[in-house]
C-alpha positions as CSV (number, residue, x, y, z in Angstrom):
1,M,157.7,108.1,108.1
2,L,155.1,105.5,109.1
3,I,152.9,108.3,109.0
4,F,152.9,109.3,105.7
5,K,152.7,105.9,105.0
6,K,148.9,106.1,106.8
7,E,148.4,109.5,104.6
8,K,149.3,108.2,101.5
9,A,147.2,105.4,102.0
10,V,144.0,107.7,103.2
11,R,144.6,109.3,100.4
12,K,144.3,106.8,97.5
13,L,141.3,105.7,99.5
14,V,139.7,109.0,99.3
15,L,140.3,109.1,96.1
16,G,138.8,105.8,95.3
17,H,136.0,107.0,97.2
18,L,135.3,109.7,95.1
19,D,135.1,107.6,92.3
20,K,132.5,105.0,93.2
21,V,130.6,108.0,94.4
22,Q,131.0,109.6,90.5
23,V,130.1,105.8,89.3
24,S,127.5,105.6,91.7
25,L,125.9,109.3,90.4
26,M,125.9,108.3,86.5
27,E,124.3,104.9,86.9
28,S,121.4,107.1,88.7
29,R,121.3,109.0,86.0
30,N,121.3,106.1,83.7
31,V,118.9,104.8,85.4
32,L,116.1,108.1,85.0
33,E,117.4,108.0,81.0
34,K,116.5,104.2,80.5
35,Y,113.2,104.6,82.8
36,I,112.2,107.5,80.5
37,A,113.2,105.0,77.6
38,S,110.8,102.7,78.9
39,D,113.7,99.9,79.2
40,M,113.2,98.4,82.2
41,E,115.5,95.6,82.0
42,L,118.3,98.3,81.8
43,V,116.7,100.3,84.5
44,R,117.3,97.8,86.8
45,Q,120.5,96.8,85.5
46,H,121.7,100.8,85.7
47,A,119.7,100.9,89.7
48,N,121.8,97.8,90.7
49,L,124.7,99.1,89.9
50,A,124.3,102.3,91.1
51,I,123.0,100.8,94.3
52,E,126.6,98.5,94.3
53,N,128.6,101.6,94.3
54,E,127.4,103.6,96.9
55,T,127.7,100.6,99.5
56,E,131.2,100.0,98.0
57,A,131.5,104.0,98.8
58,D,130.1,103.2,102.3
59,I,132.9,100.8,102.6
60,L,135.8,103.0,101.7
61,K,133.9,105.7,103.7
62,R,134.7,103.2,106.7
63,Q,137.7,102.0,105.8
64,I,138.8,105.9,105.8
65,R,137.6,106.6,108.9
66,E,139.8,103.4,110.8
67,A,142.8,104.8,109.0
68,L,142.1,108.2,110.6
69,L,141.6,106.4,114.1
70,E,144.8,105.2,113.9
71,G,147.1,108.5,113.3
72,A,146.7,109.6,109.6
73,F,147.4,113.0,109.3
74,L,147.9,115.8,112.2
75,P,145.4,115.6,114.5
76,N,143.8,119.2,113.2
77,I,143.1,117.9,110.2
78,R,141.6,114.6,110.3
79,S,138.4,115.9,111.4
80,D,138.3,118.2,108.2
81,V,139.2,115.3,106.2
82,Y,136.6,112.7,107.5
83,R,133.7,115.7,107.4
84,L,134.6,116.0,103.7
85,V,134.4,112.1,102.9
86,E,130.9,112.7,104.4
87,A,129.7,115.3,103.0
88,V,130.4,113.5,99.4
89,D,129.1,110.3,100.9
90,A,126.1,111.9,101.4
91,I,125.7,112.9,97.4
92,A,126.0,109.4,96.7
93,S,123.3,108.6,99.0
94,K,121.0,111.1,97.4
95,G,121.6,109.5,94.0
96,E,120.4,105.9,95.4
97,D,117.5,108.3,96.8
98,V,116.9,108.8,93.1
99,T,117.3,105.3,91.7
100,R,115.4,103.7,94.6
101,F,112.5,106.5,94.0
102,I,112.3,105.7,90.4
103,F,113.0,102.3,90.5
104,D,110.6,101.8,93.1
105,Q,107.7,104.2,92.8
106,S,107.8,104.6,89.1
107,P,106.6,108.3,89.0
108,E,104.8,109.8,85.8
109,I,107.1,111.8,83.7
110,P,105.7,112.9,80.9
111,E,106.9,113.6,77.8
112,E,107.0,117.7,78.1
113,F,109.4,117.4,80.9
114,E,111.9,114.7,80.1
115,S,114.6,116.6,78.0
116,E,114.6,119.6,80.9
117,L,114.6,116.6,83.9
118,L,117.5,115.2,82.4
119,E,119.4,117.8,81.7
120,I,119.0,119.2,85.5
121,F,120.5,115.6,86.4
122,R,123.5,116.2,83.9
123,M,123.9,119.8,85.3
124,S,123.6,118.3,89.1
125,L,126.3,115.6,87.9
126,N,128.4,118.3,86.7
127,C,128.2,120.4,89.4
128,F,129.7,117.4,91.5
129,Q,132.2,116.8,88.9
130,E,133.9,119.8,89.5
131,L,133.6,119.1,93.4
132,R,135.7,116.2,92.8
133,K,137.9,117.8,91.0
134,A,138.4,120.4,93.5
135,L,138.9,117.8,96.3
136,R,141.6,116.1,94.4
137,A,143.4,119.4,93.9
138,Y,143.3,119.6,97.8
139,F,144.6,115.8,98.7
140,K,147.8,116.2,96.2
141,P,150.6,115.5,98.2
142,K,151.6,119.2,97.9
143,G,148.0,120.9,97.4
144,E,147.3,123.2,95.1
145,L,145.0,125.8,96.0
146,E,144.4,128.1,93.2
147,S,142.6,124.9,91.3
148,L,139.9,124.5,94.3
149,H,139.7,127.7,94.6
150,V,138.5,127.8,90.1
151,H,136.5,124.5,90.6
152,V,134.6,125.2,93.9
153,A,133.5,128.4,92.1
154,R,132.7,126.3,89.3
155,V,130.8,124.2,91.7
156,C,128.4,127.6,93.0
157,D,128.2,128.4,89.5
158,I,126.5,125.2,87.9
159,E,124.3,124.7,91.9
160,T,122.9,128.3,90.9
161,E,121.6,127.7,87.5
162,V,120.4,123.9,88.5
163,D,118.5,125.8,91.3
164,S,117.1,128.3,88.8
165,R,116.3,125.8,86.1
166,E,114.8,123.5,88.8
167,S,112.1,126.6,90.3
168,S,111.2,127.1,86.6
169,L,110.1,123.3,85.9
170,A,108.6,123.2,88.9
171,R,106.3,126.1,87.9
172,Q,105.5,124.0,84.4
173,I,104.8,121.1,86.1
174,F,102.5,122.5,89.1
175,A,101.1,124.4,85.7
176,S,100.3,121.5,83.9
177,S,97.4,119.2,83.3
178,L,99.0,116.3,85.6
179,E,96.5,115.2,88.4
180,H,97.9,117.4,91.3
181,S,99.1,113.9,93.3
182,K,100.9,113.1,90.5
183,K,102.4,116.4,90.1
184,I,103.3,116.6,93.8
185,H,105.3,113.0,93.0
186,L,107.4,114.2,89.7
187,H,108.5,117.3,92.1
188,Q,109.7,115.1,94.8
189,L,111.9,113.3,92.0
190,L,112.8,116.9,90.7
191,E,113.8,117.9,94.4
192,L,116.0,114.6,94.9
193,V,118.2,115.7,91.7
194,G,118.7,119.2,92.5
195,N,119.2,118.2,95.7
196,I,122.9,116.4,94.4
197,A,123.7,120.0,93.9
198,D,122.4,121.2,96.7
199,L,125.0,118.9,98.4
200,S,127.8,119.1,96.0
201,E,128.0,123.0,97.5
202,D,127.6,121.8,100.7
203,A,130.5,119.3,100.4
204,S,132.4,122.5,98.8
205,D,131.4,124.8,101.8
206,E,133.2,122.5,103.6
207,L,136.7,122.4,101.1
208,E,136.6,125.8,101.3
209,F,136.9,125.9,105.3
210,A,139.4,123.0,105.3
211,A,141.8,125.2,103.1
212,M,141.8,127.8,104.9
213,K,143.4,125.9,107.2
214,S,145.8,123.8,105.1
215,V,145.7,121.7,102.3
216,V,147.1,118.5,103.1
């Protein structure tokens, strides 16, 4: 019975970790939105929230690791669970990178690129949210493989669209009249935003591999 209590505790920690990552990513997008609106006080507030939630996600990740080391789940599943948590945590770290890039470096974002950059960020968040749904299906007591595969497929579809729109916006940026250094700077921000979708797809690949063994 003790092992089942440990597994239940880890599931709770993992779901809490997912929630913290989602909040951190949403606050990162808020940073971009308020930066575009030139409301630097709100940028500061949302940046603090993004970083706080990413830090709290890190704390939960360490707690999950400790619980796994203490024997939660069967040995052949523990490493899969921790790899999944690490893959999700990397997404939160990328969101924090976006936040710090905007807050610390103040990139120039011409009005003509604002709406598309925000849309790519929105789609990247949607990509993560589909991953979150797939992970929640995986961590249900009896697992829900059909639901998991549906959401993983959506992750891949959204990531493909993000890649396409990211490439299109990159071409527009480098064809614009911006100074070359500012083009490179803005493109770095675009890549960071797009990486959220890329890492969500990477995590979904890890999830598919784990699901081939079993659901937990």
